[in-house]
N, C-alpha and C positions, 0 to 999 in steps of 0.2 A: 504494500500500500504506500503510495506516494503521499507523504504528509504535507508537502508544499512548504517545506522549511528551508530549502536551498537559498543561501545568501541572507536569510533573516538574521538580525542582530539580537542576541539574547544576553541578558545579565542574570547570572545565577549566584545568589548569595549562599554563604556557608558551603562552598564547593571544594574545599581542599580535601575532603574525605566524606565518607558515608553517603547519605541520600543525595546531598547537594552535588557531590562529584558524579554520582550515577546519573543524575538528571543532565548534567553538563555533557557527559559521555554520550547519552542518547541523542541530545540535540546536535552534537558535533557529528555523529554518524549520519544524521539526516542532512548535513551540509550547512547547518547554521554557523554563523560566526559568533563565538561564545566568549563573553567576558566572565571570568570566574572571580569571586571575591571571598575573602575570609580574613580574619585577624592574623593568621599565621603566614607571614610573607614567604619564608623559605619553603614551607610545605606547599603553599599555593603555587609557587613557581615550578616546583617539581611535578605537581599534579597537571599543570598546563602542558609541560613537556611530555608527560606520559600519555595524556589523552590524545595529543596530536591534533591534526587539522588546524583550523583557524581558531585557536583558543589562546586567550591572553589573560594574564593575571593582574588584578587590581586590588591590592590589599586594603582592607577596611574593617573596622570593628563596629558591629551593629549597636554597641552601647555608646558610640561616639557619634551623636546625631549631626554635629557640625561636619564631620568627615563624610558621613553618609550623604549629606545634602549635596556635596560636590561630586560624588561618584558618577552619577549619570552623565554629567557634562564631560567628564574624563573619558568615559566609554564612547560618547558621541565623537570626541576628537580623535580617539584611537581606532575605533571600528566602524562608527556610524551611529545613527540615532537608534535608541533602544526600542525594539518592537515587541520583545518578549521579556517580561520581568518575572523572575521566580524568587519569592521572598522566603528565606530559610535561615535558621540560626540554630546553634546548639542549644539544647534545653537548659533551663535554669536549675539551681540546686534542688535536691530533694527536700521534702519537709511537709509537715501537716499544716492545718489552717492557721495556726498561731505561732508557728515555729520561726518565722522570719521577721527581722526588723524592717522598718520602713525603707531603709536604704536598699535592702535586697529587693523589696517590692518595686521600688522605683527603677532599679537597674533592670529587672526583668521586664517591666513595662516599657522602658526605652527600647529594649532589644526586640520584644515580641509584638509591640503595638506601634510605638512612635516611629521606629526605623522603617517598617513597611509603609506607614502612612507618608513619611517624607519621600521615600522612593517613588511611591505611586503618584504623589503630587508633582514630582519632577518629570515623569515620563508620560502621564496621561495627556497633557496638552498636545504633544507631538503625535501621539497615537490618534487623537481625535482629528488632527489636521490631515493625517494620511488615510484615515478611515479604516484603520486596522491595528489591532493590538491584542496581546494575550498577557494576562496576569495570573500566575498560579501561586497560591499561598501554601507552603508546607505546614500543615497543621497537625493535629493529633486526634486519635479516637477519643481522647478525654473531653473534646468538645461535645460529644454525644453522651458519654458515660464517664464522669470524673474518675480519675485513677487515684486510689489511696496513696498518700505519701508524695504526691506531685502537685501540691496546691498552687504553686506559682504558675506552673504550666496550665493546670486546669483553668485558673482564673483569667490569665492574660490571653491565652489562646482563644477563649470564648469572646473576649473583647475584640480581638483581631477579626474573628469571623463576622461579628456585627458590623465592623467597618467595611469589610470586603463585600458583604451582602448589600449594604447600602450603596456602595460604589457601583456594584454590578448593575443595579437598576438605572443608575444615572448615565452610564456610558454604553449600555447595550445597543442603543440606536446609532452609535458611532462606529460599529464594527469591532468593539472591544469586548472580549469575554473576561470574566473574573471568577475564578473558582478556587476552592480550598480542598486539599486532600487530607482526609482524616487518617493519619498514619497509625497502623498497628505495630506489631513487633517485627523488626527487621534486624538482620545480622550486621550490626554496626558497633563501633567502639562505644558509642553512647549507651546502647543497651547493655553491652558487656560490663560497662562501669556500674550501671544501676543494679545489675543482677549479680555482680561479683565476678563473673566470667562469662564468656560466650558459651561455654559448655553448660553452665548452670541455666542460662537463658534458653538454650536448645532443649534441655531436659524439661524445663517448665512448659515450653511450647508444646511438647508432645502430649502433655496432659491437659493443657488449658486452651490451646488454639484448635478449633475444629479441623483445620487442615493438617494438624499434627506436626507443624514445623514453623520455623521462622521464615519470614519473607526474605527474598534475595534483593539487594539494592538494585540490580539491573531490572527486576520486575517493576520496581517503583519508577525507575527512570523512563521506562516505556510508557507507563500511564501518563506521566507528566508531559512527555513529548507529544503524546496524542492530544492532550488538552491544549497544547500550544499550537496545534496544527490547523490547517485549513479545514480538515475534516470535522473538527469539533466546533465549528462556527455557531452552532445552535445550542451549545452547552454553556450556560452561564448562571452565576448566582448559586451554584451548588456546593455542597459539602459531600465529597465522594470518599467513602471508606475504602481502604485497601488493607485488609487485616486478616485474611484467611478465615473469615467467619467469626472473629472474636467477639464483635459487638452483639449483644443480645437484643437490642432495640431494633424495631423494623424501620424506624424513621430517624 
């Protein structure tokens, strides 16, 4: 299937590893020119070289809103105007509802809500002028069913979904789609850290995930690439789970 992404310019956040990198790899395979960003400069440069194709590194920390605000214009100067935006970041610290001080709450909010809003505000005007754009928010299954011990993620990712849903209705008539992926359990360093090890996460998945395994990052990348494609032009304002059947809710 031709996804119609040849030559499109994409900005993928949190792309030095894990799901962000998998998304960048899928977009690059489809011929997109991909700007990858994360706070880890050396790791990011290595990822760009390993992915190959037209992939360039633009280091930025999502908690640094001033830096994030300059990022799209840098991509514009280096690769061209951003036509595809993928908002993604590493998850905040673990903890219950009252386990974090206000500083930790504010840091998580900047990363998970403010940074995506700043990026969207920077790229949407150009998308509207061109009559085409794709925004994909890497979210969590916690927006459907809050996960114990992940209060910062539960709370702020829900706020991000509210923002992106509002935005989707405002830009749908301009040829721009806006969707969130509700992420389940994938074999990433983040999950390994939360579970104690990737082996522990895999064993838990055998019992708790109906599919009986963890998701593979490349499976995630393919879904994201489809949502960024010409083929997905009528899919917008959605929260799409990819979780091996983990969620119990029907909606």
